[in-house]
C-alpha positions, 0 to 999 in steps of 0.5 A: 394497471399501473406499474407497480413499485416498491419504494420507487423502484419496480420490483421484478415481479412486477416487470415479467408482469408488465411483459406477460401483460404486453405480450399476451394484450387482447384488447383493442383500443376503445371504440369510437366514442361519442363526443360527449363521452369526452366530458366524462374524463377523470381530471387528474388521468391522461388520455390519448385522443385522435379526431378521426375525420377521414380514411386515408392509408395513412390514417389507417397505418396509424389507427392499427399502431394505436390500437396495438399499443392500447394495451401498453399506454392502459398499464401505465394508466393513460386511456385510449380513445377514437372520436369519430367526426362524423357521428353527434354534434361536431368538437372544435376540433373536428372542424379544425383542419390544422387537427389534421394528422394531430393526436391530443394528449390530456389530462382530465380537459387539460391539453398537455401536447399535440403529438403529429401522428408522422411521429406515432410511427410504431407502437415504440414510438406513441408509448416512448412519446406520450411518456415523454409528453407527461414527463417532459418536467421530470426527464430533461432534454440535453443539447450541448455538453454545458446542459449536461454539465450544469444539469448534474452539477444541479444535482450533486449531493441530491440525486442521482443521474441517469442520461441516455444518449439514444440514436431517434426519439420514440424507437425503442431505446426511447420507449425503455428509458422513458418507461424506467423513468415513469417508476423510478421516481427515486432518481433525475432521467436524461435524454440526448441524442446528440451525439457530440454530447457521447462524444465529450463523455466517452471517446472513440464512438464510431460515427454512428454510435448506438444507444448508451446509457449511463449512471451518473453517481452525483448524490456522493459528488457533495463539492461542486468541482468534484465531478460525478462518476458515470457508470456505463450499462455495458447491456443493450438499452432493454427494459429488463436491462435497464431494470437489471441496472438500476438493481445493481445500482442501488446496492451498497458500492462495498459490502462488509461481509461477516460469514464464510463467502460459501455462504453469502448471497446477493442479488448480484449472484441472482442476477448472474453476477459473480462476486470478488471478495479482499480477503483484509488483514487486520493491520492492514485493514484500512489500505485493504477497504480502499482497494476494496472501493477501488476494485467497486467502482472498476467493477460496478455492474459487472461483479459484487465488492464484498469486504472480508476481515479475517478476525471478524470469521474464522476464514480456514483459508492459507494467510498469502491469499488476498481474493476470492472468487463466487459465480453464479453457478451452482456447486462451484465452490469459491476459488482463493486465489494471490493476486498482486494488483487490481488489474488481474482482479479486473481481469478476472472478471472482464475477461474470465482470466484467472489465476491458478491457485497457488499450491498449484503455482508452486508445485510448478515452480518446484517442477521446473525447478528442479529440471533447472537444477537436474540440466545444470552444470554442476560448476558455472563460475559466471554464475555464482552468487558471491553475495551471501545476502541474496543468497540466503534470501533464495535459500529461505524464499518460502520459509515463513516469518512469525511476524505477528507480533509486528504491526504492520503500518500504511499511511492511514495507520501510521500516525494514530498508531503511533498517538496511542504508544509513547515507544514504538520501533518501526522497520522501514524496508522494501520487500524485493530488497535482500538486506531488508528480509534478512532484517525482518528475520532477526526484527522478528526474533527481537518482536518475540523476544519482547513480547513480554513488554506492552510499552514496546510497540514494533512495527513495520512499514514496506516502502516498496508500498507506501512511498509517500510516507516513508518519504515523509519520515526521511528514509533514503536508505532500507532497512532503516530501523526509527524508535519514535519515543515522546510525540514526534521524537524518534531515534535512527538505528546504525548498529550492526542487524542483531537481535542483541543489538537491535534489541538493547537500541529499543531497550535504551532507547525508552529511557530519556537521555540525559537523565536528570538528577537533583540530588547526591543520593540520586547520583550515588543510584545512578552510578550503582546501576549493573546493568549496562554502560552508563556515562555521568557528567559533573557541572557546576552552576557556572559551566552552561557551555560544557552542560549544553553540549553534554546534554546534545551529546545526550541526545546524539548517543540515546539508544547506545548507552545511557547519561545522566548529569548533574549540575547542583550545589553539591556537584563540589563534594562529588568532585573531591569525592570521584576524583573528578575535576569540573567538567566532568564525566565518569564512565560506570560499568558493572566493575569499574569507573573511568573519569575523564576531565571535558577541555572541548565544548563542543557537541563532536566533541563530547560524543567523540570522548564517550566514544572511545571511553566507551571502547574498552582495554583490550578487546574481543573483536567480534562481526559485530565490535569490528567496524568499531576498532576498524575506524580507529584506523590504528594497527591490530595486536590481534592474539587468535585463539580457540576458545578462551584465554589462559589467564596468563596471555590475557593477564599480559595482553592487558599490561601490554593495553595501557593508554599511552600504547592504546593511542600506537595501537588496538590490543586485541583478540578473537575466541575462533569458537565465537566467531568462526569467520577469524578462520577464513580470516587466517586463511587468507593469511597462511593459505592451507598450512594455519601456524599454531593457536593461539597465534599474536599478529600485527595487522596494518590494514591502514598503512602497506597491508603487512601482516606480522605473526610474533615468533612461535617460540616465544611466549606471550609475555609483555617484554617480549612483545613489545621488542618484536614490535620494536623490530618490525617497526624498524625493519627487522622482520619480515612480513608472513604476506602482504594484504592487497592494495587494490578494492575490494569489490565483489568477484563477478559484475553486478547484474544489468537489470534493466537490460533484462527487463522488457519494455514494459513496465515493472509489474511491482513497480508503484506510482505516487502521485505526490512528485518525485523530489529529493528526500529531506536531509535525515535531522538526527543521525545515529552516533555510529552512521557510517557511509550510504548502503548500496539501498540509498535512495537517488534522483534519476533526472529524468525518473520525475517526467516519466512518472507524470506521464505513467501517472495519467494511466496509472489508477489510485491504489492500482496495486494490492499493496495493504492486502498483500503483505508479501516479503519477497513477492516469490510468486513473480520474482523467484522465477524471472531472476532465477540466475539470482 
């Protein structure tokens, strides 16, 4: 009886039936038949015929094996006949001496193959050789590596190939392969007995290798230059194992789950294999699908891989879990894990190594931290962390940030996301870098404030996960915020990392500057805007050079100040009205207007004029505003106050802040209630005995470092202050303190992390297939950009060669970067560098 088929593949029940039939067979080969009976053979039926001429011991041994193979061949529709040459009319095969020691395979009356009985030494050899002869045109024999390559090339895009190495023809492994080839007509089969062919596709084989079977995925290789992936069957070559293996190969590479993992069941569980669920987030969907596919190729035949989007099911587990494991044992619950790369997933399946659940791991870490704190010294100067940013990150490392309003972008989703909106702010950061993590807190608050503004999108890119993307976007330091507006145009943010500053930049960036005004009425409306400082460039039609310089300056200052331009026929009328000789700039503040005559017509000169004009005449010094006034490199006439200034004091200070005097020094004040850091400044100047407030100081940071205190017995008036300044300039006043001329360095040397690391690779390193060439120079800079931060990317002349060697062994997509969007990777880092 033929082996039953279903859609070209044998069912498990048919296989069991075959083996039950084979093991319980009792029927023997047909008794000797007369020659006349050969004429009744069916035309389409195969028959193995043996013409018996003698009774030698070798013939008797062959007949014994032939009788045992009768049932096995009959299951494939092959009859076994023995012809007695000594009875009845003799056949030509009986009379021919060359037929001695041979069996003949017929299909109907047509001779297909002569089979030497020496090669039919066992049931396995008989079944294997007979099926091999019948499938001669379907099962190819591969003699060389070139033969295999040629065969694979011919199948690409059309067929998958089952390729096996067997130690010899006629073995049990050969029989198992031929039985599978007889059943699976949806696949192509090939075999070899050449060791060199095996070693060409699998290195490290011993001198006498065991039989191997490979599934060559040629159907998905549509390009001739694309090699066929090969999956090795890890079990011995038996009929049951081959059927089991091919059943797995017929399953989808990655299945998509739409329900709770506890309810999911696949053929893998039925065959005793585990299921791996890749838990995906909506914002990293494409990256997670790539991760799932990569893992599936690595575990093909060893485990099932399913892709589960959290948005498609109400999965009640913590967000940090990125992998779920379901084992075939009944009653064992699904395990949810936090794994950092695909190597851990592969080890989980191949070696049975499972990470402890996150909750257990965190509890252990907390216990260890408590033990360390109990045994630590009260004050350990050598372990003081003088970087307050790093300290704050370590302190708040368990704080969960509300990032639901910030879209996570990857290499695949970046361009489509930009195409969907005209205003997108993107934070480029590194998940291990302290400043990035602190800025992320402010960025999350900005996102919360902009929640009701659908026309503005906030997103983030982890450059540690996507270095190529950040290089393409000219990101050379972390963190960096860029505002993408109007297709390809972007603006780089270089201000303070406060919420209000970032929010103002994002909102101002939406306006394309300079705004083109076409009528005098539009100019009037523009100057009436009371929400922020706006700058108007006023030109007549002949001032093209000045006009172009202002347009360039407006683009540079986009995001920091709103600029407008008018160069129509009413320019002279407006010039006379506002008393602004052309070319002119009008700065409109909510409480005043300032007119500036332009005399230099380069972009940089206009930018510098606007920057200085934006400075307040009597500013309040804060942590955010100090850099702007510090860059002027002028002495500060700074009035410290414990609260708002008295009206009289403020009036006297403003009278000091004339335009001429502001060329010599910067009159300013500091409210210690708004800026508590000012108390630390005073303590550094005067120690523990602080003078009473308000306190007026002359601070010359850029020349000598002298700090002079205004006499407390005098009132702060314009005349008294000017007389005091004259005396201290002439050397008649003694400074209260002199600041050190040494560089401001950290109290302790930086940790040498390279010397602390073990020789092995850092576990969070991500290697890119692209070259490690230098980043392109940023084309557009913000108006207040200072020196590069310590996070500036630098080239290492030896890095390219090291990375190129590592890339040969590092699999593409070997990390769970999209699947595990953790900000600090604290599970390992906090443990490894506990000294921070």
